N, C-alpha and C positions, 0 to 999 in steps of 0.2 A: 611825410607821415608814415610811420611803420604800423601796420595793423597787427594787433595781438589776437591770437586765435581764441583765447578765452572770452574776449569782448565780443567777437563775432558770434560765438556760440551763445552767449548771453542774449544778444540781439535776436538770434534765431528763436530762442525759447520765448522771449518777450513778445515777438510778433506772431507766434504760433505757426512758424514756417515748417514745411516738411523737408526742405533741402537748402543747403548753402552752396553756392557756386563761386569758385575762385578762379578767374581766368585773367591772363595778362591782357592789359589794355582796356579793362572794364572794372568798375568798382565792384567790391563784393556784392553778390546779389542773392536774394531769398526767393524761394518758390512759396507763394502764399495762395492757397486755394486754387492751385493750378497755374497761376501767373508768376513769371520771374520778374522781380522788381529790384532795381539797384538801390543799395544803401547810399546815403549822403557821404561823400568823401572822394578822394582822388582815385584814379584808376590804379590797379595793381601793376607793378613792374615784375619783370622776370625774377629779380632778386627777392621780391616779396613772396611770390608763390614758392620759390625754392626754399626760402626760410620757413614758411608755414608747413610745407611738406616735410622738411627735415625734422621738425619737432614731433611729428606724429607717426611717420612711417616706421614700422617695427624693423629692428635690425635684420631679422631673417628675410625681409622682403626687399631690402635696398638693392641687393644684387639682381633680383628679378626685375625691379623697376628699371635698372640701368640696362639690362640685357633685352627685356621684352617690351619696355616702354609703358608699362602699366602694372598696377597691383591693386588688390582689394583687401580690406581688413576692417575690423570693428574695434571700437574702444569706448570706454566710459568717460563721461565728462563729469568730474567730481562725483556727486551722488544725484545729479540732476537728470541724467539721461544717458542713453547709449546711442552711438552713431555708427553707421556703416559708411566707409569712405572708399572712394575710388580715386587713385592718383594716376595721372597719365601724362605722357609727353605728346605735344601737338606742335608741329612746326618748330621743333627743337626747344620748346618751352614747357614748363610744368603747369598743369592745371589740376584742380581738385573739385570733386563733388561729394558733399557729405550729406547723408540722409539721417534724420532723427528717427529713431525707432521708438514706438510707443513704450511707455514705462509700465503699462499694465496690460494684462491679457484681456481680450474681449471674450465674452461667453459665446457659445454657438448661437444662442438666441439673439444676442445683440448683433451678430453678423447676419441675422435673418436666414439662418440655415435650418431646414426642417428636421423634425425629430428622427427621421430615418437615418440621418448622418450618424447619430449615436449607435444605432443598430449596426451600422457598417464598422464603426470603430471598436465595437465589442467583439468582432470576429477574430478568431485565432490566426487566420491567414487571409491573404488577398492583397491586391495592389490598389491603392487609393491614389489617384492623380489629381493634382490641383494645377490648372493651367491658365494661361493668360499672358498678355504682353508684359514687358518690364514696367514696374510701378503700378500694377493692378491690384496689389495687396495679397499676393500668393503667400508670402512669408507670414503675414498676419493670420491668415486662415489656417495655415499649417501649425503655427504656434498655438492657436486656440484649440486645435484638435489634440495636439500633444498635451496641452494643459488639462483638457477634459479627461484623457486617458490616465494621466498622472494622478488626477484627483479621484477617479472612480474605479479604476482597475488596479490589479497588482501585477507586477512583472518587472522586466528590464527593458527600458527604452534607450536606444542608441540613436543619437542624431549625428549626421555627417554633413558638415556645412562649410561654406567658403564665402565669407567668414561666418563665425557664430554670431547670430543676430539677437536672438532672444535667449536669455539664460533661464533654465528651469531648475528649481530646487527639488530635492527628493520629497515626494509626498507619499502616496500609496505605492508608487513605483520607485525603483532605483533608476536614476537618469545618468547616462554617460554621454557627454558632448565632446565631439572630436572635430578638429578643424583641418582642412586641407593646408598643407605646408608644415605647421608646427607638429601636428599629430599623425599625419598620414600623407603619402605622396599623391593620392588621387581619390576621387569618389569610388571608382571601381575597386581599388585595393581596400578602401575603407569598408565596403560592403562585404568583400571576401573575408576580411579580418573579423567583422562583426559576427559572421556566422559561427566563429569559434569562441564567441564571448557570451554564449547562452542568452541571446536576445529574444524578446517577445515582439517588440516593435522596432522597426528601423526607419528613420527618416533620412531621405536622401535630398539634400538641398537643391541639387540640379542634376537631372538625367541628361547630360549634355553630349554624350557620345555613345557609340555602339557598345563598348565594353561595359559602361555603367548600366545601360538598359538591359544587357544580358544578365548582369549580376543581380539587378533588381528583380527580373522575372524568375531567376533561379531561387532567390530568397523567398519570394511570394509563393512559389510552387512547393517549397520544402517546409511549409508550416510556419510562416512568419507574416505579420501584418507589416506591409511596406508602404510608406507614404513618400511621394516624390513629386517634383514639379517638372513641367515642360513649357517652353515658350510657344505654345500653340493656342489657337482660339477655336473653341467648339469641340464637342466630344468626338464627333466623327473624324475630324482632322487630326485630333490627338492620336486616335487609334491608327490612322493611316501613317502618321509621322513615325510611330514606333515600328510599324511593319516595314516602311520604306527605308529605315535605317539599316536593315539587314540585307545581305546579298540575296539576289533573286532566288537562288536555289534553296534557301532556308526559310523563305517567307511563309510557305504553307505550314511549316512546323510552328513558327512564331504565332501565326493566327490561332492555331489550336491552343498554344500556351496562353495567349491572351484571353481566349474565350473561357478558359477554365480558371485563370488566376485573377482576372480583372474584377475588382469589387465595385468601383465607383469612379466617375470622372466629374470633377467640378471645374467648370470653365468660368472665369470671372472677368469683369471689366469694372474700372473705377470711374464713377460718374460725379459730375458737379450737381449739388443740390440747390434748391431755391434759396436756401439760407447761407450760401457761400461755403458750404462744407463739402465733404466727399462721402459717397456711399457706394458699396459694391453691388452690382447686379450679377446674378448667377444663372448658368445653365447647369443642370444636374442630371447626370445619367447614372442609373443604377443597373448593374449587369443582371438581367433576367435570363430565363431560358431562351426567350425570343431574341434578345440582344446577342447572347452568346452564339446562337445559330447564325445570325447575320455576320458576326465577326469571322466565324469559321468559313462561311460561304462567300466571303469577299463582297458582302453587300452592305458595307458600312454607310453607303449613301442613303439607305433606308432607315437608319437609326433615328433620324429626326422624327419620323412618325411614331416610333416607340416612346420618345420623350414627350411628344404632344399628347399621347393617350395614356401616359404613365403617371398622371398627377396623383392618383390614389396610392401609388407606391412611393411617392415622395419625389418624383422627377419634376423637372421644371425647365421650360425652354427660356432662352435669354429674352426673346421678344415678349413672352408673357410676363416675365419678371419686370421688364421695362415698363410695360403697360400698367402693371400693378403699382409700381412706384409712382407713375404719373397720376393714376387714379386716386392715390392717397395723398396727392399734393406735394410729393417730395421732390420731383424733378420736373423741369419744363418739357414741353413737347419736343422742342428742338433737340434736347439731349437724347431723346429716343432715337432720332434719325442719325445721330453721331455714332451709335453703337449697334443698331438693330441689324438683323440678318436679312429681313425681307421688308424693305421700306414700303412697297406697294400694298402688301397685306396689312401692314401697320396703318397706313393711311386709310385703307378701306374700313378697318375696324374702328378707327377714331371718328371718321366722318361719314361712313356708309359708302357703298359703291357709287361711282360716278354715274350720273344719268346719261342715257344715250341721247 
């Protein structure tokens, strides 16, 4: 039996799956509400996965796949959806993982982000970071932010991505979307080129190396709103990750740069709901005078206290957000402990302190 990609993608849509896994020695499998479940049918052979990959890997990426053993890209499935695909080699065989991208943008309110987010997105300059592990919904959050700016502000938005995941039509803003590979050699070069293209907002799909981080800080310092992602968890660790990316001799300068240019850090995790759905929980840090002083003075370990006391400014700790989701009946108590930062404090708040 030869599998047809269109049929597999139709099954993905019909079942409401987020991902399609194609691995040699296993039937095609779907991730549905966090679980990977095999479809009925025979296991894939090496010839099957080679054929499926051959139908969708863009011509300009085939050499990269052969040399580097993997590549990423996105493509549209008829008019039914857009998918992000990773093709890779493992034990000499081809594997594929395809993720279905939402066809509509979520509003900031639907994502449960506070109104202060809009205030930060109205700023003419600054660095907005959305962080979290792979699959935590960072791209969705960033796309919603770009969509809000596009609908409510005027200017030039440039997105730099690998690959382009969400497509944005021109609304009040002009939107330029560029992809690593076909349009530019790297994120860092994309940022440098963007500064010559009269931008107001620059989105960097991934700040994955020192060169890109440097370019992002420069862009934010020179009067642009820069949105980017990092694979970190928690605001304090995000700041430390940026500083630690630099050589020891330049870290003091970087801390001063961050203290003045950082606007906001949103750190998120994607949780299972009681209704077998998914929902994001957020930690939100807004850069205040006090937070900036802690960044300059190398006291990022104290930032958690600013977040705890900053609710009136729109800040939110992850643990408080988890408790709020549980109190409103959205998630089970067990899910809190899968993601919380201080299990003992959570337990005490849910049950009261243990008796002596």
